[in-house]
ZAROTOR-627335 format. One record per residue: x, y, z of N, C-alpha, C in turn; residue in three letters. Coordinates in nm, 2 decimals, always signed. Example, Ala and Ser with C-alpha at 12.3 -4.5 7.8 and 13.67 -1.06 7.14 Angstrom:
! ZAROTOR-627335
+--------+--------+--------+--------+--------+--------+--------+--------+--------+------+
|    npx |    npy |    npz |   capx |   capy |   capz |    cpx |    cpy |    cpz | code |
+--------+--------+--------+--------+--------+--------+--------+--------+--------+------+
|  +1.32 |  -0.57 |  +0.78 |  +1.23 |  -0.45 |  +0.78 |  +1.32 |  -0.33 |  +0.78 |  ALA |
|  +1.28 |  -0.22 |  +0.71 |  +1.37 |  -0.11 |  +0.71 |  +1.29 |  +0.00 |  +0.79 |  SER |
+--------+--------+--------+--------+--------+--------+--------+--------+--------+------+
This chain:
! ZAROTOR-627335
+--------+--------+--------+--------+--------+--------+--------+--------+--------+------+
|    npx |    npy |    npz |   capx |   capy |   capz |    cpx |    cpy |    cpz | code |
+--------+--------+--------+--------+--------+--------+--------+--------+--------+------+
| +10.70 |  +9.88 |  +3.52 | +10.76 |  +9.97 |  +3.62 | +10.75 | +10.11 |  +3.56 |  MET |
| +10.71 | +10.20 |  +3.64 | +10.70 | +10.34 |  +3.60 | +10.76 | +10.44 |  +3.70 |  THR |
| +10.80 | +10.55 |  +3.65 | +10.86 | +10.65 |  +3.73 | +10.78 | +10.77 |  +3.70 |  LEU |
| +10.72 | +10.83 |  +3.80 | +10.64 | +10.95 |  +3.79 | +10.70 | +11.06 |  +3.86 |  VAL |
| +10.73 | +11.17 |  +3.80 | +10.78 | +11.29 |  +3.86 | +10.66 | +11.37 |  +3.91 |  SER |
| +10.67 | +11.41 |  +4.03 | +10.56 | +11.48 |  +4.10 | +10.57 | +11.63 |  +4.06 |  LEU |
| +10.47 | +11.69 |  +4.00 | +10.48 | +11.83 |  +3.95 | +10.54 | +11.93 |  +4.05 |  SER |
| +10.63 | +12.02 |  +4.00 | +10.69 | +12.12 |  +4.08 | +10.75 | +12.06 |  +4.21 |  ASN |
| +10.81 | +11.95 |  +4.21 | +10.86 | +11.89 |  +4.33 | +10.99 | +11.81 |  +4.30 |  SER |
| +11.08 | +11.81 |  +4.39 | +11.20 | +11.72 |  +4.36 | +11.18 | +11.58 |  +4.39 |  PRO |
| +11.05 | +11.54 |  +4.41 | +11.01 | +11.40 |  +4.44 | +10.96 | +11.33 |  +4.32 |  ALA |
| +10.97 | +11.19 |  +4.34 | +10.92 | +11.11 |  +4.23 | +10.85 | +10.99 |  +4.30 |  CYS |
| +10.77 | +10.92 |  +4.22 | +10.70 | +10.80 |  +4.26 | +10.76 | +10.69 |  +4.17 |  ARG |
| +10.81 | +10.58 |  +4.23 | +10.87 | +10.47 |  +4.16 | +10.78 | +10.35 |  +4.17 |  PHE |
| +10.71 | +10.31 |  +4.07 | +10.61 | +10.20 |  +4.08 | +10.68 | +10.07 |  +4.03 |  ASP |
| +10.69 |  +9.97 |  +4.11 | +10.74 |  +9.84 |  +4.07 | +10.63 |  +9.75 |  +4.05 |  LEU |
| +10.63 |  +9.67 |  +3.94 | +10.53 |  +9.58 |  +3.91 | +10.57 |  +9.45 |  +3.85 |  ASP |
| +10.49 |  +9.35 |  +3.84 | +10.53 |  +9.23 |  +3.78 | +10.64 |  +9.15 |  +3.86 |  GLY |
| +10.71 |  +9.07 |  +3.79 | +10.82 |  +8.99 |  +3.86 | +10.94 |  +9.08 |  +3.89 |  ALA |
| +10.99 |  +9.07 |  +4.01 | +11.11 |  +9.14 |  +4.05 | +11.20 |  +9.04 |  +4.11 |  GLN |
| +11.27 |  +8.96 |  +4.02 | +11.35 |  +8.86 |  +4.06 | +11.49 |  +8.88 |  +4.01 |  THR |
| +11.59 |  +8.79 |  +4.04 | +11.72 |  +8.80 |  +4.00 | +11.73 |  +8.81 |  +3.84 |  VAL |
| +11.63 |  +8.75 |  +3.77 | +11.64 |  +8.76 |  +3.62 | +11.59 |  +8.89 |  +3.57 |  ARG |
| +11.51 |  +8.96 |  +3.65 | +11.45 |  +9.09 |  +3.59 | +11.49 |  +9.21 |  +3.67 |  THR |
| +11.56 |  +9.20 |  +3.78 | +11.59 |  +9.31 |  +3.87 | +11.68 |  +9.42 |  +3.80 |  ILE |
| +11.76 |  +9.38 |  +3.71 | +11.85 |  +9.48 |  +3.65 | +11.77 |  +9.60 |  +3.59 |  GLN |
| +11.66 |  +9.58 |  +3.53 | +11.58 |  +9.69 |  +3.48 | +11.53 |  +9.78 |  +3.58 |  ALA |
| +11.49 |  +9.72 |  +3.70 | +11.45 |  +9.81 |  +3.81 | +11.57 |  +9.89 |  +3.87 |  ALA |
| +11.68 |  +9.82 |  +3.88 | +11.81 |  +9.89 |  +3.92 | +11.84 | +10.01 |  +3.84 |  HIS |
| +11.84 |  +9.99 |  +3.71 | +11.88 | +10.10 |  +3.61 | +11.78 | +10.21 |  +3.63 |  GLU |
| +11.65 | +10.19 |  +3.64 | +11.55 | +10.29 |  +3.65 | +11.57 | +10.36 |  +3.79 |  ARG |
| +11.60 | +10.29 |  +3.89 | +11.61 | +10.34 |  +4.02 | +11.74 | +10.43 |  +4.03 |  LEU |
| +11.84 | +10.39 |  +3.97 | +11.97 | +10.48 |  +3.96 | +11.93 | +10.61 |  +3.89 |  VAL |
| +11.86 | +10.60 |  +3.78 | +11.82 | +10.72 |  +3.71 | +11.73 | +10.82 |  +3.80 |  THR |
| +11.64 | +10.75 |  +3.87 | +11.55 | +10.83 |  +3.95 | +11.63 | +10.90 |  +4.07 |  ALA |
| +11.72 | +10.83 |  +4.12 | +11.80 | +10.89 |  +4.23 | +11.89 | +11.00 |  +4.19 |  MET |
| +11.94 | +10.99 |  +4.06 | +12.02 | +11.10 |  +4.01 | +11.94 | +11.22 |  +3.98 |  ALA |
| +11.81 | +11.21 |  +3.94 | +11.73 | +11.32 |  +3.90 | +11.64 | +11.38 |  +4.01 |  GLU |
| +11.62 | +11.31 |  +4.12 | +11.53 | +11.35 |  +4.23 | +11.58 | +11.35 |  +4.36 |  HIS |
| +11.54 | +11.43 |  +4.45 | +11.58 | +11.44 |  +4.58 | +11.51 | +11.33 |  +4.68 |  GLN |
| +11.39 | +11.30 |  +4.64 | +11.31 | +11.21 |  +4.72 | +11.24 | +11.11 |  +4.62 |  SER |
| +11.24 | +10.98 |  +4.66 | +11.18 | +10.87 |  +4.59 | +11.09 | +10.80 |  +4.68 |  ILE |
| +10.97 | +10.77 |  +4.64 | +10.87 | +10.68 |  +4.71 | +10.85 | +10.56 |  +4.62 |  GLU |
| +10.89 | +10.44 |  +4.68 | +10.87 | +10.32 |  +4.61 | +10.74 | +10.25 |  +4.64 |  ILE |
| +10.67 | +10.22 |  +4.54 | +10.54 | +10.15 |  +4.54 | +10.56 | +10.00 |  +4.50 |  HIS |
| +10.54 |  +9.90 |  +4.59 | +10.56 |  +9.76 |  +4.56 | +10.43 |  +9.68 |  +4.54 |  CYS |
| +10.32 |  +9.74 |  +4.56 | +10.19 |  +9.67 |  +4.57 | +10.15 |  +9.59 |  +4.44 |  ASN |
| +10.22 |  +9.63 |  +4.33 | +10.18 |  +9.56 |  +4.21 | +10.29 |  +9.45 |  +4.17 |  ALA |
| +10.38 |  +9.42 |  +4.26 | +10.48 |  +9.32 |  +4.23 | +10.41 |  +9.19 |  +4.25 |  VAL |
| +10.43 |  +9.10 |  +4.15 | +10.36 |  +8.97 |  +4.15 | +10.45 |  +8.86 |  +4.19 |  THR |
| +10.58 |  +8.88 |  +4.18 | +10.67 |  +8.77 |  +4.22 | +10.80 |  +8.84 |  +4.25 |  GLU |
| +10.87 |  +8.79 |  +4.36 | +11.00 |  +8.86 |  +4.39 | +11.09 |  +8.76 |  +4.46 |  PHE |
| +11.21 |  +8.79 |  +4.48 | +11.31 |  +8.71 |  +4.56 | +11.39 |  +8.81 |  +4.63 |  ASP |
| +11.50 |  +8.76 |  +4.70 | +11.58 |  +8.85 |  +4.78 | +11.65 |  +8.96 |  +4.70 |  LEU |
| +11.65 |  +8.94 |  +4.57 | +11.72 |  +9.06 |  +4.49 | +11.64 |  +9.19 |  +4.50 |  SER |
| +11.50 |  +9.18 |  +4.51 | +11.42 |  +9.29 |  +4.54 | +11.45 |  +9.36 |  +4.66 |  LEU |
| +11.46 |  +9.28 |  +4.77 | +11.50 |  +9.34 |  +4.90 | +11.64 |  +9.40 |  +4.90 |  ILE |
| +11.73 |  +9.33 |  +4.84 | +11.87 |  +9.38 |  +4.83 | +11.87 |  +9.51 |  +4.75 |  GLN |
| +11.80 |  +9.52 |  +4.65 | +11.79 |  +9.64 |  +4.56 | +11.74 |  +9.76 |  +4.65 |  LEU |
| +11.64 |  +9.73 |  +4.72 | +11.57 |  +9.84 |  +4.80 | +11.67 |  +9.89 |  +4.91 |  VAL |
| +11.74 |  +9.79 |  +4.98 | +11.82 |  +9.82 |  +5.09 | +11.94 |  +9.90 |  +5.03 |  ILE |
| +12.00 |  +9.86 |  +4.92 | +12.11 |  +9.93 |  +4.87 | +12.07 | +10.07 |  +4.82 |  ALA |
| +11.96 | +10.08 |  +4.76 | +11.91 | +10.22 |  +4.72 | +11.89 | +10.31 |  +4.84 |  ALA |
| +11.83 | +10.25 |  +4.95 | +11.82 | +10.33 |  +5.07 | +11.95 | +10.38 |  +5.13 |  LYS |
| +12.04 | +10.29 |  +5.13 | +12.17 | +10.33 |  +5.18 | +12.24 | +10.44 |  +5.09 |  ARG |
| +12.23 | +10.42 |  +4.96 | +12.28 | +10.52 |  +4.86 | +12.21 | +10.66 |  +4.89 |  SER |
| +12.08 | +10.65 |  +4.90 | +12.01 | +10.77 |  +4.92 | +12.05 | +10.84 |  +5.04 |  ALA |
| +12.07 | +10.77 |  +5.15 | +12.11 | +10.82 |  +5.28 | +12.24 | +10.89 |  +5.27 |  ASP |
| +12.34 | +10.83 |  +5.20 | +12.47 | +10.88 |  +5.18 | +12.47 | +11.01 |  +5.10 |  ARG |
| +12.37 | +11.01 |  +5.01 | +12.37 | +11.14 |  +4.91 | +12.28 | +11.25 |  +4.98 |  ALA |
| +12.23 | +11.22 |  +5.10 | +12.14 | +11.32 |  +5.16 | +12.00 | +11.32 |  +5.09 |  GLY |
| +11.97 | +11.22 |  +5.03 | +11.83 | +11.21 |  +4.97 | +11.74 | +11.12 |  +5.05 |  LYS |
| +11.61 | +11.12 |  +5.01 | +11.52 | +11.04 |  +5.08 | +11.46 | +10.93 |  +4.99 |  THR |
| +11.46 | +10.81 |  +5.05 | +11.40 | +10.70 |  +4.98 | +11.30 | +10.63 |  +5.08 |  LEU |
| +11.17 | +10.62 |  +5.05 | +11.07 | +10.56 |  +5.13 | +10.99 | +10.46 |  +5.06 |  THR |
| +10.92 | +10.37 |  +5.14 | +10.82 | +10.29 |  +5.08 | +10.69 | +10.36 |  +5.09 |  LEU |
| +10.60 | +10.34 |  +4.99 | +10.47 | +10.41 |  +5.00 | +10.38 | +10.35 |  +5.10 |  ALA |
| +10.39 | +10.22 |  +5.12 | +10.32 | +10.15 |  +5.23 | +10.39 | +10.05 |  +5.30 |  GLU |
| +10.36 | +10.01 |  +5.41 | +10.43 |  +9.91 |  +5.49 | +10.44 |  +9.78 |  +5.42 |  PRO |
| +10.54 |  +9.71 |  +5.43 | +10.55 |  +9.57 |  +5.37 | +10.45 |  +9.48 |  +5.44 |  ALA |
| +10.38 |  +9.41 |  +5.35 | +10.28 |  +9.31 |  +5.40 | +10.28 |  +9.18 |  +5.33 |  THR |
| +10.21 |  +9.08 |  +5.37 | +10.19 |  +8.95 |  +5.30 | +10.33 |  +8.89 |  +5.28 |  GLY |
| +10.35 |  +8.83 |  +5.16 | +10.47 |  +8.76 |  +5.13 | +10.60 |  +8.84 |  +5.15 |  ASP |
| +10.59 |  +8.97 |  +5.12 | +10.72 |  +9.05 |  +5.13 | +10.75 |  +9.06 |  +5.29 |  LEU |
| +10.65 |  +9.09 |  +5.36 | +10.68 |  +9.10 |  +5.51 | +10.73 |  +8.97 |  +5.56 |  ARG |
| +10.66 |  +8.85 |  +5.52 | +10.71 |  +8.73 |  +5.57 | +10.85 |  +8.70 |  +5.52 |  ASN |
| +10.89 |  +8.74 |  +5.40 | +11.03 |  +8.71 |  +5.36 | +11.13 |  +8.80 |  +5.44 |  SER |
| +11.09 |  +8.92 |  +5.46 | +11.18 |  +9.01 |  +5.54 | +11.20 |  +8.96 |  +5.68 |  LEU |
| +11.10 |  +8.90 |  +5.74 | +11.10 |  +8.85 |  +5.88 | +11.19 |  +8.73 |  +5.87 |  ASP |
| +11.16 |  +8.63 |  +5.79 | +11.24 |  +8.51 |  +5.78 | +11.39 |  +8.54 |  +5.75 |  ARG |
| +11.42 |  +8.64 |  +5.67 | +11.56 |  +8.67 |  +5.64 | +11.62 |  +8.76 |  +5.75 |  ALA |
| +11.55 |  +8.80 |  +5.85 | +11.61 |  +8.88 |  +5.96 | +11.62 |  +9.02 |  +5.94 |  GLY |
| +11.56 |  +9.08 |  +5.83 | +11.56 |  +9.22 |  +5.80 | +11.48 |  +9.30 |  +5.90 |  PHE |
| +11.37 |  +9.24 |  +5.95 | +11.29 |  +9.32 |  +6.05 | +11.35 |  +9.33 |  +6.18 |  LEU |
| +11.45 |  +9.25 |  +6.21 | +11.52 |  +9.25 |  +6.34 | +11.64 |  +9.35 |  +6.34 |  ALA |
| +11.67 |  +9.41 |  +6.22 | +11.78 |  +9.50 |  +6.21 | +11.76 |  +9.62 |  +6.31 |  ALA |
| +11.86 |  +9.68 |  +6.35 | +11.85 |  +9.79 |  +6.45 | +11.77 |  +9.91 |  +6.39 |  ALA |
| +11.69 |  +9.97 |  +6.48 | +11.61 | +10.09 |  +6.44 | +11.70 | +10.20 |  +6.38 |  VAL |
| +11.66 | +10.25 |  +6.26 | +11.74 | +10.35 |  +6.19 | +11.82 | +10.29 |  +6.08 |  GLY |
| +11.84 | +10.16 |  +6.08 | +11.92 | +10.10 |  +5.97 | +11.82 | +10.09 |  +5.85 |  GLU |
| +11.89 | +10.09 |  +5.73 | +11.82 | +10.08 |  +5.61 | +11.73 |  +9.96 |  +5.60 |  SER |
| +11.78 |  +9.85 |  +5.65 | +11.71 |  +9.72 |  +5.65 | +11.62 |  +9.70 |  +5.77 |  GLY |
| +11.60 |  +9.79 |  +5.85 | +11.53 |  +9.78 |  +5.98 | +11.38 |  +9.79 |  +5.96 |  GLY |
| +11.32 |  +9.74 |  +6.07 | +11.17 |  +9.74 |  +6.09 | +11.11 |  +9.88 |  +6.06 |  GLU |
| +11.17 |  +9.99 |  +6.10 | +11.11 | +10.12 |  +6.09 | +11.10 | +10.16 |  +5.94 |  ALA |
| +11.20 | +10.11 |  +5.86 | +11.19 | +10.14 |  +5.71 | +11.08 | +10.06 |  +5.65 |  PHE |
| +11.09 |  +9.93 |  +5.67 | +11.00 |  +9.83 |  +5.60 | +10.85 |  +9.84 |  +5.65 |  TRP |
| +10.83 |  +9.87 |  +5.77 | +10.70 |  +9.87 |  +5.82 | +10.63 | +10.01 |  +5.84 |  LEU |
| +10.71 | +10.11 |  +5.83 | +10.67 | +10.24 |  +5.83 | +10.57 | +10.27 |  +5.96 |  LYS |
| +10.62 | +10.23 |  +6.07 | +10.55 | +10.25 |  +6.19 | +10.43 | +10.16 |  +6.22 |  GLY |
| +10.40 | +10.07 |  +6.13 | +10.29 |  +9.97 |  +6.15 | +10.33 |  +9.88 |  +6.27 |  ALA |
| +10.23 |  +9.82 |  +6.33 | +10.26 |  +9.72 |  +6.44 | +10.35 |  +9.62 |  +6.40 |  ASN |
| +10.46 |  +9.60 |  +6.47 | +10.56 |  +9.50 |  +6.44 | +10.51 |  +9.36 |  +6.43 |  ALA |
| +10.43 |  +9.32 |  +6.50 | +10.38 |  +9.18 |  +6.50 | +10.23 |  +9.16 |  +6.48 |  ARG |
+--------+--------+--------+--------+--------+--------+--------+--------+--------+------+
């Protein structure tokens, strides 16, 4: 997992990789809290995640809500695809109301819903 500050910008890139499960998510949480304290805008990259469970989804939703409350921006670099998208759909996160942190607009970034 890496955190890259974008030069001369209040933004950063937060790369998640490897396993992001209940056993490992604490490290991602700590890095994300630090990123949110230091940057106005955070873009999360999940394409290198090899294993995940609902704790990853919960972390991202909580971070998005915290960013919104703090007047900051948290986005995904790319729409959720594959197993992540299937998990979001099965858990009902894609059915959340538009504009909600857990909703389709956040996770799919305007990609076709179905």
